[in-house]
N, C-alpha and C positions, 0 to 999 in steps of 0.2 A: 719310256725313259730314253734319255739321250745316250748314245754310245760315245766312246772317247773321241770319235771323229766329228761329233756334232750332229750326227744323223739320228733320227728317230729309229729305234731298233726294229720294231714291227708294229703294225697298226691293226686293230681288230675291226672287221667289217660289220655291217648290220646283222648279218646272220650268224655272227659269232666266229666265223672262220678268220684265221690270221692271213693277212695280206703280206706278200713279200715286198711290196712297194715301199721304198724309202722316202722319207720326207727330208728334203734338202733345205738347209738354211743358208742365207747369204753370209752369215757370220757364225763362228763357232763359239758357243757358250759352254761353260763347264766350270772346272776348278779355277781357271784363270780369271773368271768374271763373277764372283759371288754376289748375290743380291740383284743381278741384272735379270730382267724378264725378257722373254721373247715376244715380239709383237708382229703384227701383219707385215710390217716393212722388212722383217727378217725372213719371211717365207719366199720360196722360189715362185716364179710366175705361174706355174701350173697349179700350185696350191692356192695362190691368191685367186686364180680363176675359179677353182672349185669352191672356195669360200664365197665368192661373188654369186655363183650359181645357187649355192645353198641359201644365201640371204634372199635372193629373188624368190626361190621356192617358198621360203618361210613367209615372205610378204604375201605371196599368192595364197598360201594356206590360211593366213590370218584374214585376208579379204573374204575367202570362201567361208571361213568359220563365222565371220560377221554376217554374211548373207544368209547362211543357214540359221543363225541365231535369230535374225530379224524375221525370217520365214517361219521359224518355229513359234516365235512370239505372236505373230499375226495369226497363225493357225490356232494357237491356244486361245487367243481372244475370240476368234470366230467360233471355236468350239464352245467356249463359255457363253457366248451370245446365243448360240443354238440351244444349249442346255437351258438357259433362262427362258427362251421362247417356248420350249417344250414343257417346262414347268408351268408357265402361265397357261398354256393350252390345256395341260392336264388339270390344273385347278379349275379352269372354266368348264371343262367336261364334267368334273366331279360335282360342281355346283349345279350344272344342268341336269345331271343324273339324279341328284338329290331332289331337285325341284320336280322332275318327272316322276320320281318314286312317290313323292307326297301327292301329286296329282292322281296317280294310280290308286293310292290308298283312299283318297277322297272319292274317287269314282266308284270303287268297290263298296265303300260305305253307303254312297248314294244308291247304288244298285240294290244293296241289301235292304236299305230303307224302303225303296220303291217296291221291291219284291214283297216285303212283309206287308206294306200298305195295300198292295194290289190283292194279296190273299185275303186280307181283312175286308176289302170292298166286295170281293166275290162271295164271301160267306154272307154278307149282309144282303146282297142282291139276289142270290140264288139259294134259297132255302131248299134243300133236297130232302 
C-alpha cells in the first residue's frame, strides 16, 4: 500500500520476510489523483532496472522450459519407440517359443511311436 508520501510502505521478499527497502515513485499518487494508475515510467531507475532484470530472467526461464519440454517430448517418443520394439521382439519370441513347443511335442510323439514300433519289431524277431 502507498504511504501518504507516495512511497510503498514495506515490501515482502520471496522468503516471506519484510524488507525495509522503500519503493520510490517519480510522482506521488493518492487522494489527489483518483483513478490514475502507476506505470513503469513512474518507478525510480533502480526499480526499473530490477524489473528489467526480472524480465530477462523470465525470458531465460521460458527458453529453458521450452528446451526441457522439447527434450522431454523427444525422450518420451524415444521411450515409446523402444517399448514398441520390445513388444514386437516379445511377440516374435512368443511365436518362436510356441513353434518350438509344437516341434518338441511332435518329436516326443514321434519318439513314442518309434519306441512302440521298435518294441513290436523286437517281439516279432526275437521269440524268447
